[in-house]
C-alpha positions, -999 to 999 in steps of 0.1 A, spaced: -666 892 -539 -657 912 -508 -675 886 -485 -659 854 -500 -628 854 -477 -646 858 -444 -670 829 -452 -642 807 -462 -622 815 -430 -653 808 -409 -658 774 -426 -622 765 -421 -623 774 -385 -654 753 -379 -638 723 -397 -607 726 -374 -629 727 -343 -649 696 -355 -618 676 -361 -604 686 -327 -636 676 -310 -636 642 -327 -600 636 -316 -608 644 -280 -639 621 -281 -618 592 -295 -591 597 -269 -617 597 -241 -632 565 -254 -598 549 -256 -590 558 -220 -623 545 -209 -617 512 -226 -582 509 -209 -598 517 -176 -623 488 -181 -595 463 -189 -574 474 -160 -602 472 -136 -611 437 -148 -647 446 -158 -665 434 -189 -690 452 -211 -719 445 -187 -699 455 -155 -693 418 -145 -658 406 -136 -642 391 -167 -631 361 -148 -666 354 -136 -681 355 -171 -655 330 -183 -659 306 -154 -697 306 -158 -694 294 -193 -665 270 -187 -680 240 -169 -691 213 -194 -729 208 -190 -741 172 -194 -765 166 -222 -803 161 -215 -799 125 -227 -770 118 -202 -790 135 -174 -820 113 -182 -798 82 -183 -783 90 -149 -818 96 -135 -829 62 -149 -800 44 -131 -809 62 -99 -846 52 -101 -837 15 -105 -813 16 -76 -836 31 -50 -850 -3 -39 -816 -20 -40 -788 -23 -14 -764 7 -10 -734 11 -32 -709 -1 -5 -694 -29 -25 -711 -57 -6 -707 -89 -26 -738 -107 -37 -725 -140 -24 -692 -142 -5 -668 -166 -22 -663 -187 9 -699 -188 20 -716 -222 23 -752 -230 32 -758 -233 69 -787 -240 91 -820 -244 73 -803 -238 40 -782 -269 44 -811 -291 55 -824 -314 29 -862 -313 25 -876 -348 28 -911 -361 21 -928 -383 47 -913 -418 46 -882 -408 27 -847 -414 40 -819 -389 36 -793 -397 9 -761 -414 21 -739 -387 4 -752 -352 4 -742 -331 -27 -728 -298 -15 -734 -269 -38 -703 -258 -58 -687 -224 -55 -705 -194 -71 -688 -184 -103 -693 -159 -131 -708 -124 -127 -727 -135 -96 -694 -140 -78 -680 -106 -88 -709 -82 -89 -720 -64 -57 -755 -69 -43 -765 -35 -56 -752 -42 -91 -770 -75 -92 -802 -60 -80 -803 -31 -105 -790 -53 -133 -821 -74 -131 -842 -44 -138 -822 -35 -169 -821 -71 -180 -859 -75 -179 -868 -43 -196 -842 -48 -224 -854 -83 -232 -890 -72 -232 -883 -43 -256 -861 -63 -280 -886 -92 -282 -909 -68 -301 -882 -59 -327 -887 -80 -360 -856 -90 -378 -833 -71 -354 -804 -53 -370 -777 -32 -353 -795 -1 -363 -829 -13 -350 -813 -25 -318 -795 8 -312 -828 27 -318 -847 5 -294 -820 9 -267 -820 47 -272 -858 48 -267 -853 29 -234 -829 57 -223 -795 41 -230 -774 66 -248 -749 58 -276 -720 64 -252 -732 34 -232 -739 11 -261 -709 -10 -272 -700 -39 -295 -731 -38 -318 -725 -66 -343 -747 -89 -364 -741 -126 -366 -766 -141 -391 -800 -132 -376 -786 -123 -342 -775 -88 -332 -752 -87 -301 -743 -58 -279 -731 -46 -245 -745 -19 -222 -722 0 -199 -742 4 -167 -713 13 -143 -720 39 -116 -706 49 -82 -676 26 -87 -697 -4 -98 -689 -29 -125 -723 -37 -139 -727 -43 -176 -752 -62 -198 -745 -84 -227 -774 -91 -250 -784 -110 -281 -814 -97 -301 -828 -126 -321 -866 -124 -323 -883 -149 -301 -850 -162 -287 -838 -127 -276 -819 -129 -243 -796 -108 -221 -774 -116 -191 -754 -96 -166 -717 -91 -170 -688 -75 -152 -668 -46 -166 -636 -29 -154 -643 -6 -125 -624 24 -140 -612 35 -174 -626 27 -208 -654 2 -210 -639 -34 -210 -658 -66 -202 -639 -88 -178 -664 -115 -171 -695 -126 -190 -717 -155 -198 -730 -153 -234 -768 -154 -237 
């Protein structure tokens, strides 16, 4: 019994020292954290602003990147995107283009029929849009000709496989056995679009004109 009080006192003293050490440790950690915030450093030693900015830019999806690469591939052999019209509105055939080809012994007609003004998408699309549009027109028709009983769902799937993303497919609708749609093919300030009609053996597609900026809106088209 004579040794009970010294042991209890020692234990009490040890407990007080342990609590004091814990308090000092927590205070040190708190000061370290404050120092990190004040110096603008993150957990890995990188500037906080740099970490946020690295994650901030919206990355394009792989599908969108593939779509843009496809557009670029078809435009490589086409005129530059400088807005040059395919056929100037006031242009008329001159020189050899205006000469009537006659077979031996034929006489030229009394009244030559001059070609009328170019209208429709050909009058509004640039040379570049018209050139690239022909590539899209051909491959779209070829693919949709192979789709039996085309429905909006089948047409969308086929267009997706060709690389056209949902964001660029518009106006899918079914009229009896025909599924109609539009493709937004605008790039670099162009106005190219495609209007198509999937209908088995009579499938067709033509080039159209869309608004140069803003939401996709068809301004000129010729129904296939």
